[in-house]
KENUMAR-618299 format. One line per 2 residues: number of its first residue (from 1); their letters; for each residue x, y, z of C-alpha. Coordinates in pm, whole numbers, plus 32768, in hexadecimal, padded with zeros to 4 digits. Example, Ala and Ser with C-alpha at 12.3 -4.5 7.8 and 13.67 -1.06 7.14 Angstrom:
<drendos>
1> AS> 84CE 7E3E 830C  8557 7F96 82CA $
</drendos>
This chain:
<drendos>
1> ML> 8005 7FE7 8005  8135 80E0 804D $
3> LS> 81B5 8096 7F07  8082 80EC 7E33 $
5> TL> 8042 822F 7F17  81A3 82A0 7EA3 $
7> RS> 8162 824E 7D31  8003 8315 7D3B $
9> LA> 809F 8433 7DC2  81C7 8425 7CC4 $
11> VL> 80BB 8401 7BA6  7FFA 851D 7C35 $
13> AV> 812F 861B 7C4F  81AF 85C4 7AF6 $
15> AA> 8031 85F0 7A62  8043 874A 7B37 $
17> LL> 818F 879B 7AAC  812A 8748 793A $
19> LK> 7FE1 8817 7960  8088 894C 7A09 $
21> QI> 81AB 8947 78DC  80A2 892F 77D1 $
23> RR> 7FCF 8A49 785D  8109 8B2B 7880 $
25> WL> 8189 8ABF 76F9  803E 8B35 7674 $
27> AG> 7FC8 8C45 7766  8059 8D60 7691 $
29> GL> 7FF0 8CE1 754A  80EF 8CAC 7427 $
31> SL> 81B4 8DAA 738D  8247 8DA1 722C $
33> PE> 834C 8E54 71A2  8307 8FB3 7101 $
35> AV> 836C 8F0D 6F8F  8271 8E15 6FA4 $
37> TE> 8173 8EF7 7043  8183 8FE4 6F39 $
39> RL> 815E 8EE0 6E11  8050 8E17 6ED5 $
41> PL> 7FA2 8F12 6FB5  7E80 8E1D 7023 $
43> LE> 7F69 8CEE 706B  7FAD 8D69 71C8 $
45> HR> 7E50 8D93 71FF  7DF7 8C35 717E $
47> LN> 7EFA 8B90 7279  7E93 8C44 73B5 $
49> RL> 7D17 8BDF 7349  7D99 8A73 7357 $
51> IP> 7E40 8ABA 74BD  7D03 8A5B 758E $
53> AI> 7CBE 8912 74D1  7E23 88C1 7509 $
55> QQ> 7E1F 890F 7662  7CCD 882E 76A9 $
57> AL> 7D57 8709 75D9  7EC1 8702 769F $
59> RV> 7DE3 872E 77CE  7D03 860C 7780 $
61> AV> 7E33 853E 7726  7EF3 8574 7865 $
63> LV> 7DC1 8524 7930  7DA1 83F5 7875 $
65> AV> 7F00 8387 78D3  7ECA 83FD 7A27 $
67> AL> 7DA1 82EB 7A41  7E6C 81D0 7999 $
69> GL> 7F8A 8235 7A8F  7EC9 8227 7BBC $
71> FW> 7E2D 80DB 7B2C  7F8F 8045 7B13 $
73> AW> 7FF7 80D8 7C64  7ED2 8006 7D17 $
75> RI> 7EFC 7EDC 7C43  7DAD 7EFE 7BAD $
77> FD> 7E24 7F13 7A3F  7F82 7E90 79E7 $
79> LP> 7FD8 7F91 78DE  8138 7F23 787A $
81> GW> 80C6 7DCA 7852  7F94 7E33 777E $
83> VE> 8090 7F0C 768D  815A 7DD3 7649 $
85> TQ> 8020 7CFE 75D8  7FC3 7D1E 7478 $
87> AG> 7E71 7DB2 74CA  7F1A 7EDA 7585 $
89> RR> 8018 7F0C 7479  7EF1 7F15 7379 $
91> TL> 7E31 7FF9 7446  7F4C 80CD 7498 $
93> GA> 7FB0 80EE 732F  7E4A 814A 72C0 $
95> LV> 7E3F 8265 73B5  7F82 82E4 7356 $
97> SA> 7F34 82CA 71CD  7DF2 8371 720A $
99> GL> 7E90 8484 72D0  7F97 84AA 71B4 $
101> IL> 7E89 84BA 70BB  7DE5 85D4 715D $
103> LF> 7F1F 8693 7191  7F5D 8671 7014 $
105> GI> 7DFB 86E7 6FC4  7E2A 881E 7099 $
107> AA> 7F85 8861 7004  7EE5 882A 6EA6 $
109> HL> 7DD5 891A 6EE8  7EBC 8A20 6F76 $
111> AL> 7FAD 89F5 6E45  7E88 8A19 6D51 $
113> SS> 7DF5 8B48 6DF2  7F5A 8BEB 6E0C $
115> WV> 7F86 8BB1 6CBD  7E4E 8C51 6C2C $
117> EY> 7E84 8D7F 6D2E  7FDB 8DA5 6C8A $
119> RL> 7F50 8DA3 6B2A  7E77 8EA1 6B8E $
121> NP> 7F5A 8F7F 6C1E  7F8D 90A5 6B38 $
123> NY> 80D5 90F5 6BD0  8186 8FD3 6B57 $
125> GT> 8189 8F3D 69EB  8058 8FB9 6906 $
127> VP> 7F35 9092 6978  7E27 8F71 6977 $
129> TP> 7D01 8FB5 6883  7B8A 8FB0 68FF $
131> RE> 7B65 8E59 684A  7CA3 8DD3 68FF $
133> RT> 7C0C 8E44 6A42  7ABE 8D9D 69FA $
135> LL> 7B50 8C61 69A6  7C5C 8C2E 6A8E $
137> AL> 7B55 8C76 6BB0  7A7A 8B74 6B1E $
139> FR> 7B95 8A76 6AF4  7BF8 8AB8 6C63 $
141> NA> 7A95 8A61 6CDD  7A74 892B 6BFB $
143> AT> 7BCE 88A6 6C49  7B7D 88D3 6DCF $
145> IA> 7A30 8828 6DB9  7AE6 8704 6D15 $
147> LI> 7C05 86F5 6DFF  7B1D 86EF 6F25 $
149> VM> 7A6A 85C6 6E7A  7BAB 84F7 6E1F $
151> VA> 7C4B 8535 6F6F  7B1F 84BA 702E $
153> ML> 7AEA 838E 6F4D  7C76 8334 6F67 $
155> AL> 7C84 8363 70F3  7B3C 8293 7114 $
157> SE> 7BDD 81A0 7047  7D25 817A 710E $
159> LG> 7C55 8163 724C  7BA9 8017 71B7 $
161> VN> 7A5C 80A4 714A  79E3 8012 700C $
163> IG> 79A4 8156 6F21  7916 8081 6E0F $
165> PL> 7793 8094 6EAA  77E5 821B 6EE7 $
167> LA> 7844 825A 6D73  770F 8193 6D08 $
169> GA> 7636 8249 6E06  76C0 8395 6D82 $
171> GV> 766F 8346 6C1B  750A 82E9 6C86 $
173> VG> 74DF 842B 6D65  7579 8501 6C49 $
175> LA> 749C 845E 6B2E  736B 84B0 6C30 $
177> IG> 73DD 85F7 6C68  73F2 862D 6AFE $
179> FG> 7294 85B0 6AB4  71FA 867D 6BC4 $
181> AQ> 72D9 87C5 6B8B  72D9 87E6 6A2A $
183> RL> 72E2 8973 6A65  742F 8933 6B29 $
185> VQ> 74C3 886B 6A02  7428 896F 68DB $
187> DI> 7501 8A86 69D6  7634 89D0 69BD $
189> IT> 763B 8954 6864  75D5 8AD7 67D4 $
191> GV> 76D0 8B4C 68D5  77F4 8A69 683C $
193> FI> 77A0 8AD5 66D7  7792 8C33 672E $
195> QL> 78F4 8C1C 67C1  796B 8B64 66A3 $
197> EN> 78F0 8C5D 65A4  7978 8D7B 667A $
199> AM> 7830 8E29 6691  7864 8EF8 67CD $
201> NE> 796C 8F12 68C7  79A5 8FB0 6A2D $
203> GD> 799F 912C 69FC  78EF 913E 68CA $
205> VV> 77C2 920F 6887  7697 912A 680E $
207> AA> 752A 910B 67EA  74B2 8FBD 683C $
209> GG> 7364 8F4C 68C5  72B9 9070 68A9 $
211> VS> 73D9 911C 6984  74F5 920F 6920 $
213> GV> 7617 9257 69F4  7780 91EA 6A3F $
215> VE> 77D1 9070 6A6E  7851 9042 6BC2 $
217> KL> 786A 8EBD 6BE9  7849 8D9E 6AF8 $
219> TI> 7808 8C3D 6B71  77BB 8AFC 6AAA $
221> RS> 765E 8B49 6AE8  7612 8CB3 6B1E $
223> VS> 7690 8E04 6ACD  7667 8F2A 6BD3 $
225> IR> 7618 9091 6B2D  7632 91D3 6BE0 $
227> DG> 754B 92DA 6B56  7584 945D 6B35 $
229> NG> 74B2 945E 6C7C  759F 93A1 6D26 $
231> TL> 74B1 925B 6D53  7545 910B 6D15 $
233> HV> 7498 9013 6C4D  74E6 8EBD 6C39 $
235> IP> 7470 8E12 6AF4  747A 8C95 6AA5 $
237> FS> 74F2 8C45 695B  73C2 8BA2 6904 $
239> SV> 72F9 8CEB 68FC  7407 8D81 681C $
241> TT> 73A2 8D46 66AB  746A 8E99 6621 $
243> VA> 75A5 8F3A 669D  75EE 9084 6634 $
245> NM> 775F 90E3 6691  77B1 924E 6675 $
247> MK> 7926 9226 66B7  79AC 9152 657A $
249> DF> 7AB0 91D7 64A9  7A3B 9336 6485 $
251> GF> 7911 9423 64CE  7857 952A 6409 $
253> HV> 77C6 968A 647E  7694 96C9 63AB $
255> AD> 7653 9842 63A2  7513 989F 6328 $
257> IG> 7501 9A24 6317  73C5 9B00 62C1 $
259> VA> 73DA 9C40 622D  72ED 9D35 61B4 $
261> YR> 728D 9D56 6056  731D 9E91 6007 $
263> ES> 7469 9E00 604A  7561 9DA1 5F3B $
265> IP> 75B8 9C49 5F2D  7731 9C71 5EC1 $
267> EV> 775F 9D75 5FE7  76BD 9C75 60DD $
269> KA> 77A6 9B6B 606A  78DA 9C40 607B $
271> AM> 787D 9CA2 61FE  784A 9B26 6244 $
273> QE> 79AC 9AE8 61A7  7A49 9C14 6264 $
275> AF> 79A7 9B71 63B4  7A30 9A1E 6363 $
277> ER> 7B9C 9AC0 631F  7B83 9B77 6466 $
279> LQ> 7B14 9A15 6513  7C5A 996F 648F $
281> QT> 7D05 9A81 6556  7C86 9A18 6698 $
283> EH> 7CD1 98CC 6754  7BC7 9819 668C $
285> GA> 7CAC 984A 6550  7D67 971B 65DB $
287> FI> 7C48 962E 65AF  7BB8 9693 644E $
289> IG> 7C3E 95C0 635C  7BAE 964A 6219 $
291> PL> 7B3B 9791 6152  79EA 9823 6182 $
293> DM> 78F6 9758 60C5  77FE 9853 6049 $
295> QG> 76BB 97AD 5FCA  7600 9903 5F6C $
297> IT> 748A 9936 5F86  73AE 980A 601C $
299> SF> 726A 98B3 603D  71AC 99DC 6012 $
301> GN> 70CE 9A23 6164  6FBB 9B01 61C0 $
303> SA> 70B3 9C0D 6251  7216 9B8A 61D4 $
305> IM> 72E7 9AED 60DF  7388 99D3 6182 $
307> LR> 74F6 9986 6133  75DC 9849 6194 $
309> AR> 7740 9822 61D4  7800 9700 626F $
311> IK> 793D 96FE 634D  79F7 95AC 6366 $
313> TL> 7A96 9581 649F  7B36 9465 6559 $
315> AG> 7A62 9372 6607  799D 9426 6725 $
317> KH> 7A28 956F 66F5  7915 95D5 6610 $
319> WG> 782F 9646 6721  7925 9747 67AA $
321> AG> 79A5 97B9 6663  7817 97FA 65F0 $
323> RA> 77D5 98D8 672A  7911 99B1 66E4 $
325> YS> 78B5 99BE 658E  7759 9A4C 65DD $
327> EI> 77DB 9B58 66BA  78FD 9BBC 65C3 $
329> LK> 77DB 9BBB 64AD  76D8 9C9D 6595 $
331> EV> 780F 9D99 65AA  785C 9D9E 6421 $
333> FD> 76FD 9DC3 63BA  76C8 9EEB 64B0 $
335> AR> 780B 9FA5 643B  77A4 9F68 62BF $
337> GI> 763E 9FC2 6306  75A2 9E74 62A4 $
339> EM> 7450 9E4C 6323  73DE 9D06 63DB $
341> PF> 726E 9D1B 63CF  716F 9CD6 64D7 $
343> PH> 6FF4 9CCB 64BE  6F34 9DF3 6509 $
345> VT> 6DD6 9E6B 64EE  6D51 9F75 6403 $
347> LY> 6BFA A026 6462  6B14 A09D 632C $
349> MG> 69DA A14A 6364  692D A0EB 622D $
351> QD> 6862 A1D5 613B  66E9 A249 6117 $
353> KE> 663E A251 5FC7  66BF A3A7 5F6F $
355> GK> 6822 A32A 5F8A  6861 A3E8 60ED $
357> AP> 68F4 A34A 622A  681F A364 635D $
359> PL> 68BA A434 6473  69A2 A38B 6563 $
361> RI> 6937 A39E 66CD  6A04 A37D 67FA $
363> LD> 6984 A334 6948  6A3A A3F3 6A60 $
365> ET> 6A24 A30A 6BA9  6AFA A3EA 6C7D $
367> PG> 6A4C A494 6DC3  69AB A5D2 6D67 $
369> AR> 6980 A598 6C01  6827 A5F5 6B5B $
371> PG> 6777 A4D6 6AD8  672E A49D 6962 $
373> QG> 6821 A549 6880  678D A5AC 6755 $
375> PL> 6829 A5B4 65FE  6993 A649 660A $
377> PR> 69C1 A785 658A  6B08 A7BD 64A9 $
379> GG> 6C13 A88D 6549  6D39 A898 662D $
381> AG> 6D1C A7C2 6780  6CFB A87D 68CC $
383> PE> 6C50 A9C8 692A  6D08 AA81 680F $
385> GG> 6C6A A9B0 66FF  6B0D A9C0 6798 $
387> MP> 6B13 A85B 67DC  6AFB A791 6921 $
389> EG> 6C4F A6D3 6990  6C56 A570 694A $
391> EV> 6B82 A5AA 6813  6C03 A578 66A4 $
393> PE> 6BA6 A622 6566  6AF6 A564 645F $
395> GE> 6BE1 A4AF 636A  6CEF A476 6479 $
397> VP> 6D3D A385 6586  6DA6 A3CE 66D9 $
399> DG> 6F1C A3AE 6693  6EF4 A4DB 659E $
401> RA> 6F38 A40D 645D  6E2D A426 633A $
403> AA> 6D29 A317 6338  6CD2 A236 6214 $
405> PQ> 6C5D A2F3 60D8  6AE9 A2DA 60A5 $
407> AG> 6AFA A27D 5F2C  6C0B A1CE 5E6A $
409> AS> 6C90 A0E2 5F6E  6C88 9F72 5F55 $
411> QA> 6B77 9EE3 6006  6B8B 9D70 5F9E $
413> GI> 6B18 9C92 60CE  6AC2 9DCE 61A6 $
415> SQ> 695A 9DEE 6216  68B3 9F3F 6234 $
417> AG> 68E2 9FDE 637E  69AD 9EAE 63FA $
419> IS> 6B16 9E52 647A  6C07 9D97 6395 $
421> QA> 6D63 9D26 63D8  6E72 9D5B 62C8 $
423> GA> 6FCD 9D2F 62CC  70C5 9E47 6313 $
425> GQ> 717D 9EAE 61D3  708F 9E0C 6108 $
427> GA> 6FEA 9F35 6046  6EEA 9F70 615C $
429> AR> 6E11 A0A3 6134  6EF3 A1D7 6193 $
</drendos>
C-alpha cells in the first residue's frame, strides 16, 4: 500500500507539472517573426485560435495518462504488460495514427489557407484580379470541406471503424437530399456555371435577381449584393436568370443633352467637344480611353432638340467621368449662351368675334384692397399713372413684358381662354 501510494503521488506530481508547463507555454499565445507576419497577416491569428483546442486536447491526454497511471499504481490495470500484448500495440498504434492524421489535417488546412492568403496579398507578387479573388476563395472553402471529410474518414478507419457503410449511407443521404432539395442543387449547378463563365466577381457592380449593387461575397450557392442604400441582398443562384455586369472591360457614359430649337447644332457640338477636352485635363482624363463619340441629333422633343455623345472609359470609371462632364458642360453652355430649355406656361386670353381680347383682370387679395377691379386702364403703374398699385395695363403681364399678340400668333393646340404649355425657345408667342 505504501508503494502504491508513492507511485500515485509521483503520477499526480508529474501530471501537475505537465499541466503547469503546458499552461505556461501557451498562456501568452504564439508570436511569429515580423517577416512572416507581413507576408501572411492572418497566420498568427489562425494559430492562436487553435491554442484553446490544443490546451483542451493536452489536458484530456494528461488526465487519461493520470488515470492509467493510478490504475497501474494500485495494480488495477497492468499498463506495461498490456502495451506489450498484440491488442495493446494495435490499440496504441491506432490512437497514434489517428492523432497524426488529425495533426496532418490541421497542418494541411493551415498551409492551404496561408497559400491562398499569400496569393491574395497585393504586396507580394502580382495584384490579384477580382476573378482570382473569387476563385481562390471558393477553392479554399471547397478544399476545406473535402479535407475535413477525408481526415475524419481516415481517422475513423485507423480506429477500426468500418467506413464502408458510412460511405454508402452518405451516398444515400446525398441522393435523398438531391431529390428533396432540388432548389439547392439548382443553386449549386447554376453557381458553378456562373463561375466558369466569369459572369461576375467580388467588387463588380452588377444587376442580378432584380437587384443592382456591388458584389460583396460569392459562394457556390448564392451571391451577396449591397445596393446603393446600403442594404445587403443575399440572392440564390436559382433566382438569377440574367446577370448584367457593369464592370467588364470598359464603360460608356451616354450624354443625352437637350438644347433649344433656336440653337445652332454645329455650335452645340463644338461646345460639347470643348467640355470633353476640359474633362481630359482633370483627374478623370487618365481613365478615358477614346475620343468623344459624337452621335448627333437623336430626337426632336416638345421643347428641345436631343443630342447624344458617348465617352469611353475604363471599367467602372464612367460614372465619375459622366458626373464631371455634366458639370463642365453646364459651365461651357453658360459661357456660350446656349439655352438648355425647360417647360414653361404661356397664358392666352382668347379673342371675341370682333378680334379683340378681353381685358386682363387681377384680383388683389392683400388686406385693404378694394374688391372687384374693373378693366385695367392703359398707362403707368402707381399713383402717377392713374392706376392702383398691383394692377398692370392691358397687353402686359406683371413683369413688364409684352403679352402675346391678339392675331397672327400660332394657336395650334391652344383653346380659347385656356392655358397651354410650350417649350422654352420653341417659337412660343412673344
